[in-house]
Each structure stands twice: as C-alpha cells, then as structure tokens.
C-alpha positions as CSV (number, residue, x, y, z in Angstrom):
1,X,18.5,-45.8,-11.9
2,X,21.2,-46.7,-13.3
3,X,23.3,-45.7,-16.9
4,X,26.6,-47.5,-18.5
5,X,29.6,-45.6,-18.9
6,X,32.4,-46.1,-21.5
7,X,36.0,-45.2,-21.0
8,X,38.2,-44.0,-23.8
9,X,42.5,-43.9,-24.3
10,X,43.6,-42.4,-20.9
11,X,41.1,-42.6,-19.5
12,X,40.2,-46.7,-20.1
13,X,43.9,-47.0,-18.8
14,X,44.0,-45.8,-15.4
15,X,40.4,-47.5,-14.5
16,X,41.5,-50.9,-15.8
17,X,38.7,-51.3,-17.9
18,X,36.4,-49.4,-21.1
19,X,32.5,-49.6,-19.7
20,X,30.6,-50.8,-16.4
21,X,27.6,-49.9,-15.4
22,X,26.1,-47.4,-12.8
23,X,24.2,-47.1,-10.4
24,X,23.0,-43.8,-9.4
25,X,20.2,-41.3,-7.3
26,X,16.9,-40.5,-9.8
27,X,18.0,-37.2,-11.8
28,X,21.8,-37.8,-11.2
29,X,23.8,-34.9,-13.6
30,X,27.0,-36.0,-15.7
31,X,28.5,-33.8,-12.1
32,X,27.6,-36.5,-10.0
33,X,28.2,-39.4,-12.3
34,X,31.8,-37.5,-12.8
35,X,32.5,-37.5,-8.7
36,X,31.2,-40.5,-8.2
37,X,33.7,-42.4,-10.2
38,X,36.8,-40.2,-9.6
39,X,36.2,-41.1,-6.2
40,X,35.8,-45.2,-7.3
41,X,38.1,-45.4,-9.7
42,X,42.4,-43.4,-10.1
43,X,40.8,-40.8,-12.4
44,X,41.0,-37.2,-13.0
45,X,38.5,-36.5,-15.5
46,X,38.4,-32.5,-15.8
47,X,39.8,-30.9,-18.8
48,X,38.0,-33.8,-21.0
49,X,34.7,-33.9,-21.8
50,X,31.3,-35.7,-21.6
51,X,28.5,-37.2,-24.5
52,X,25.6,-38.6,-23.3
53,X,23.8,-41.3,-26.4
54,X,26.6,-40.4,-28.6
55,X,25.9,-36.0,-28.3
56,X,28.0,-34.0,-26.6
57,X,27.0,-32.6,-23.0
58,X,27.3,-30.3,-20.5
59,X,28.2,-31.0,-16.2
60,X,24.6,-29.6,-16.0
61,X,22.8,-32.1,-17.8
62,X,20.3,-35.1,-16.0
63,X,20.7,-38.2,-16.4
64,X,18.2,-40.5,-17.4
65,X,17.8,-44.5,-16.0
66,X,19.7,-46.1,-19.6
67,X,21.6,-43.9,-20.8
68,X,24.6,-44.2,-22.4
69,X,27.2,-41.4,-20.9
70,X,30.9,-41.7,-22.8
71,X,34.1,-39.4,-20.9
72,X,36.5,-38.4,-24.0
73,X,39.8,-37.7,-23.3
74,X,40.9,-34.4,-25.1
75,X,41.2,-35.3,-28.2
76,X,44.5,-35.8,-30.8
77,X,42.5,-34.2,-33.8
78,X,40.0,-46.7,-49.7
79,X,36.8,-47.2,-49.9
80,X,34.0,-47.8,-53.4
81,X,32.0,-44.2,-53.7
82,X,28.6,-43.8,-55.4
83,X,29.1,-41.8,-58.1
84,X,26.2,-39.5,-57.2
85,X,27.0,-38.9,-53.4
86,X,28.0,-35.4,-51.9
87,X,29.9,-37.0,-49.2
88,X,31.9,-39.6,-47.9
89,X,32.8,-39.6,-44.7
90,X,34.0,-42.2,-41.9
91,X,36.6,-44.3,-40.2
92,X,39.5,-46.6,-41.4
93,X,41.4,-49.5,-40.4
94,X,42.5,-49.5,-43.9
95,X,46.0,-47.4,-45.5
96,X,44.1,-44.2,-46.7
97,X,44.6,-43.4,-49.8
98,X,44.2,-40.0,-51.9
99,X,43.9,-40.4,-55.3
100,X,40.4,-42.3,-55.7
101,X,38.6,-39.4,-53.5
102,X,40.2,-36.7,-55.3
103,X,39.1,-38.6,-58.9
104,X,35.9,-38.6,-57.1
105,X,35.6,-35.4,-56.1
106,X,37.1,-34.0,-59.0
107,X,33.4,-32.6,-61.6
108,X,33.1,-30.7,-64.6
109,X,31.2,-28.3,-62.2
110,X,33.6,-28.1,-59.9
111,X,36.9,-25.3,-60.5
112,X,38.7,-26.3,-57.5
113,X,39.5,-29.3,-55.8
114,X,42.0,-29.3,-52.7
115,X,43.3,-32.3,-50.5
116,X,45.8,-33.1,-47.0
117,X,46.4,-35.7,-46.0
118,X,47.8,-36.0,-42.5
119,X,50.5,-38.5,-41.8
120,X,53.0,-39.6,-38.9
121,X,56.0,-37.5,-38.6
122,X,59.2,-39.3,-37.1
123,X,60.9,-37.8,-34.9
124,X,59.2,-36.0,-33.2
125,X,60.3,-32.5,-30.7
126,X,63.6,-34.6,-31.5
127,X,62.7,-38.5,-30.6
128,X,62.0,-41.3,-32.7
129,X,58.2,-42.5,-32.9
130,X,57.5,-45.9,-34.0
131,X,53.8,-45.6,-34.9
132,X,50.5,-43.7,-33.9
133,X,47.7,-46.2,-32.4
134,X,44.2,-44.6,-32.8
135,X,41.3,-45.2,-31.1
136,X,37.9,-43.9,-31.2
137,X,34.6,-44.0,-30.0
138,X,33.2,-44.8,-33.5
139,X,28.8,-44.3,-33.2
140,X,29.9,-40.5,-32.1
141,X,32.7,-39.9,-34.5
142,X,30.3,-41.3,-37.8
143,X,28.3,-38.4,-36.6
144,X,30.8,-36.2,-35.7
145,X,31.7,-36.2,-39.2
146,X,28.5,-36.0,-40.6
147,X,28.3,-32.1,-38.5
148,X,31.7,-30.9,-39.7
149,X,30.4,-31.1,-43.4
150,X,27.0,-29.7,-42.8
151,X,28.9,-26.7,-40.2
152,X,31.3,-26.1,-43.5
153,X,28.2,-26.1,-46.5
154,X,26.8,-23.0,-44.1
155,X,29.6,-21.4,-44.7
156,X,30.7,-21.8,-48.4
157,X,29.4,-23.2,-51.3
158,X,31.2,-26.6,-51.6
159,X,31.2,-29.6,-53.9
160,X,31.9,-33.0,-52.4
161,X,33.1,-33.3,-49.1
162,X,35.6,-36.8,-47.8
163,X,37.3,-37.1,-44.2
164,X,38.3,-40.0,-43.7
165,X,40.1,-41.1,-40.6
166,X,42.4,-44.2,-39.9
167,X,42.3,-46.1,-36.6
168,X,44.8,-48.8,-35.2
169,X,48.8,-48.9,-35.9
170,X,49.7,-46.0,-38.1
171,X,53.5,-46.2,-39.6
172,X,55.6,-43.0,-39.6
173,X,55.0,-41.8,-43.2
174,X,51.0,-43.7,-43.2
175,X,48.4,-41.6,-43.5
176,X,45.8,-40.7,-40.4
177,X,43.5,-38.1,-42.2
178,X,42.8,-37.9,-45.5
179,X,40.7,-34.5,-46.5
180,X,39.0,-33.7,-49.7
181,X,37.1,-30.8,-51.0
182,X,35.9,-29.6,-53.7
183,X,34.2,-26.1,-55.3
184,X,33.3,-24.0,-57.7
185,X,35.9,-21.5,-56.7
186,X,39.7,-22.3,-55.0
187,X,38.9,-20.2,-51.2
188,X,35.6,-21.6,-50.3
189,X,38.3,-25.4,-51.1
190,X,40.7,-23.8,-49.0
191,X,38.5,-23.0,-46.1
192,X,36.6,-25.4,-46.2
193,X,39.2,-28.0,-46.2
194,X,41.4,-25.7,-43.3
195,X,38.3,-25.4,-41.2
196,X,37.7,-29.4,-41.4
197,X,41.0,-30.2,-40.3
198,X,40.8,-28.3,-37.3
199,X,37.0,-29.1,-36.1
200,X,38.6,-32.4,-36.1
201,X,41.2,-31.4,-34.1
202,X,39.1,-30.3,-31.8
203,X,35.8,-32.3,-32.1
204,X,36.8,-35.9,-33.4
205,X,36.4,-38.3,-30.6
206,X,39.7,-40.2,-31.7
207,X,42.7,-40.1,-29.1
208,X,46.3,-40.7,-30.4
209,X,49.1,-42.8,-28.7
210,X,52.1,-42.2,-30.0
211,X,54.5,-44.9,-29.5
212,X,58.9,-43.8,-29.1
213,X,61.7,-47.0,-28.2
214,X,60.8,-45.7,-24.6
215,X,57.7,-45.7,-24.2
216,X,53.9,-44.8,-25.3
217,X,51.9,-41.6,-24.1
218,X,48.2,-39.7,-25.7
219,X,48.9,-37.4,-27.3
220,X,45.7,-34.4,-25.9
221,X,44.6,-31.6,-27.9
222,X,42.3,-29.1,-28.0
223,X,38.5,-29.1,-25.6
224,X,36.3,-27.1,-26.7
225,X,34.7,-24.4,-24.2
226,X,31.1,-24.9,-23.0
227,X,31.6,-29.2,-22.4
228,X,34.9,-29.2,-21.0
229,X,34.3,-31.3,-17.2
C-alpha cells in the first residue's frame, strides 16, 4: 500500500523535504512507518506526535492505502466577524488585534470578558531574539482549535470564544496568539482563557523557530501522553 507522509518544522529540515509517498506492506502501523522513515532519513521522531488524516494517532494504529500520515514535532504551544457567531477560530499571517475581538465578545448578558495576547519576547533567557517564525499543519490546526473550544464549553458556561494564532515571521512585541473569552461570571472567563492557552501549548500543531543573531533553533514544548512516539 502507499501512503502520503508530511513532515513539519524540525522534522522537515532534518529530512530535507516536507512531503513524499511511502510504500508499506498492507496492514502496517504508524510504528512501522516511523521505523522505516528513521532508517531511510536522518530523522529522530521519538518524542513527537503522529496524525492520520488530521487526527492524532497512537503508534499501534493501522494504516490504510491512501492515508495521510503526518509526523509532528513537539509543539511550541483581525478579521470580519459575524455578529451572531459564538466562536472565532483560525490561523492568520496578519498582525493580531485584540480590541475588535473584545468588542465582538462583549454582550449585555456576559459579565466578564478576559483577553490574552502572547507576544514575542526579547531578550529571552538573556539572548537577543530577532524574530520568531511560526509554521503550522493548517487543516489539523483548525480542527484542534475547534476541539479546544468544545472542551472549554464542556467545562464552563461561556459566551464567545476567540482563538487566533499567527503564522510566519513575528517580530519582538508583536502578538503570536490572542485568546478572548466572555462568560456570565468572571471565574469561568479567567479559567476558560487559561485552559485555552495551556491546551494550545500542548496540542496545537504549530511550531516556533527562534531566530537570534548567532543562529536559530526550533522551540519544543510538551507532548501529551498516550500519543507520544
């Protein structure tokens, strides 16, 4: 059988290519594909994640002919909005703006609106940061953002939720992620915003390269247990 393989960020750089086709025996698992790739390319995939057809997958999952298998390194972690929408989620190359999202999330029935803007910090650990470069697995990232919003609503009574992540080059002081959560009461709004940020850092397939005057490197975060390679 033949599958399509996608590599991102550090893995893409190590292999020297982002996508290719891989022939495997019928009934092969993610683990078999991982071992084959590590034998053929200068790759060390352990510690990352795998996704089959844009869904996180364990090593033992069986692959089918035509599947899309993505190997994901550990994640790092302004638009027109319909007035009746309860969620605004996505990736953008444009600068992030907090005020329009706060205005959108504010309604008379919501007693609290909490916003968070994550920005590029320089210096970081004593070293100058020229800029950050963000890369994503877009289709899966959009699904994960929707999943995070659903998880939030399952835990708290919330109003409107905005989750936007920047892609491409982000300079010092510029925003890389904006989260806005409204709710009838402030505890739920604060908890929801904090939860969204932590989940983004855990599972959103977006990677961050830190560029300094003396070089660059990919920044790794946490990989959830149960899917770790």
